[in-house]
N, C-alpha and C positions, 0 to 999 in steps of 0.2 A: 219730405223727412226735415229737407233741409230748412226749412220754412215754418213749420209747422203749420199752414195751411188746411184748413176742410177744405174738401174737394166735392165730397157727397159725403150721405150718411145711408145706414141701410135698415130698413126695418126688419129682422129678421122672424118679429114675430106672422107677418103678412103671410110670409112662406107655409104658416103650418096650420094657422086658422082653424084651433085641436079642441079651443078653448081651455088646454094646460098651462101651469105655469111653466116658463121658461127661464135659466138662472144661463147665461154664458159665465161657463168656469174661465176658459183661456183659449190663446188664436194662437198661431202659429203662420206665418208666411213662407210659401215656397219659393225658389230662385224664380220662377216664371212672375213670381209676382200677386198668385191665389192666395187668400188668406182662408186660412181652416180653423171654423171655431166649435168649438164643443158644448152641447148644452147639460149642464150638472143635473137636471129634472125628469129629463128624456133622453131615450136612447137615438141624440137625431145631431148629427154632425152637416155643417153648415158650411157650402164653399161659397165667397166672395171673388168675383176678378177683378182685374185690377181697375176695369173701367166703370163700377159699384154692384153689376149685377150678381143676385144674388141668387143660390139653390140651396135644396136639400142635397146636400152631399151622397149622405146616408144615413138611414135608418134601419137598426137591427138590434133584435133583443140579445145579442153578445152583448149590448151599450147598455143594458139595462141596468138600474141602479139598485144596489142590495145596499147600501151600508146606510144605516140610523147613525144620526149625531144627535144625542138626546139635549131635548129644548132649544134646538135647532131647525134642522133638517129631516125627514126620511129620505128614504131610496132612494140616496145618493151615488151617482151614477159615475161619470167624467169627470176629470180632476182636471187634466193637463194634455197638449199633444204638442209633439215637435215634427216641424218636417225631418227626417234623415236621408240619409244618399241611400240609392234606388229608387229615389221616386216613392218612398213610404212615409206614412204617417204613423209614431208611436203613442197609443195613446193610454195614459196613466188612468185607471180607475180608483175610483177612492176608495176603496175595497183592498188597495194593494199588488192589482194583477196590472198585467198589462197589455193591451191591444196592437197589431201590424196590421194597416191596412195599406194595401197596395195602392197609388193614387190612380193607375190607369184601370185598376176592377175591384170595388171597392168593397164588391159583395163576396170577395174573397178574404175577407177580414179573417183573422187567428189569433187565437190566445198565445201571446208568448209563454214557451214555459223557460221560468224561473226555478231555480235552485231554493230560493223560499221567497216571500211575497213581501213587497215593500212595506213600510210601515204607514197602516191608515193613520188617516184620512192622507193618502199623497196631496200634495199641494203645488207642486211644480217639480220640472224635470227638466236635465241639460244633458243634449246628447254631447258626447266627449270625440275626440279627434279619433281616439281609437275603436271606435264602437262601440265604447260601453255608455252607461246611462246613468248618472247621480240625478238623485232625487231627494226630496225632503217632504217629511211630513209634516203638519200643521199642526199636529199635539192636541188637535178638538177633542180626542177621545181620551187619552191620558192626562188630561188636563197641565202637563208637562210643557214647559218650551219644546218648540220644534227643535 
């Protein structure tokens, strides 16, 4: 990070070889240096180890895309991801919902109960020190600034 020097490049499409379109929406880095990348067009979360080894971390129907953005993309799923205390990923879905994924047992992913959904499409989020999350909408559906 200090020098900006590239150490390696990872082609995540080699991991899927499914003929589908893929679009990485966001990446977060855990304290151990593992990067987690969410795919906006398929229900796939990738993990990239600090040495560049990549794998499919999770593929789940829970992460399937349901939001259509007119004249742009259909079936948009995951929009943002952050690592949070407790060794968990919080994934913001484009439709305004959140999913919690325990890093040590990703198959136990669960929707997060919200008092109301985030304004879709979610474009990014930031976990705060008090455990809350702040999020921003892209404004693509409303036509209004985010």
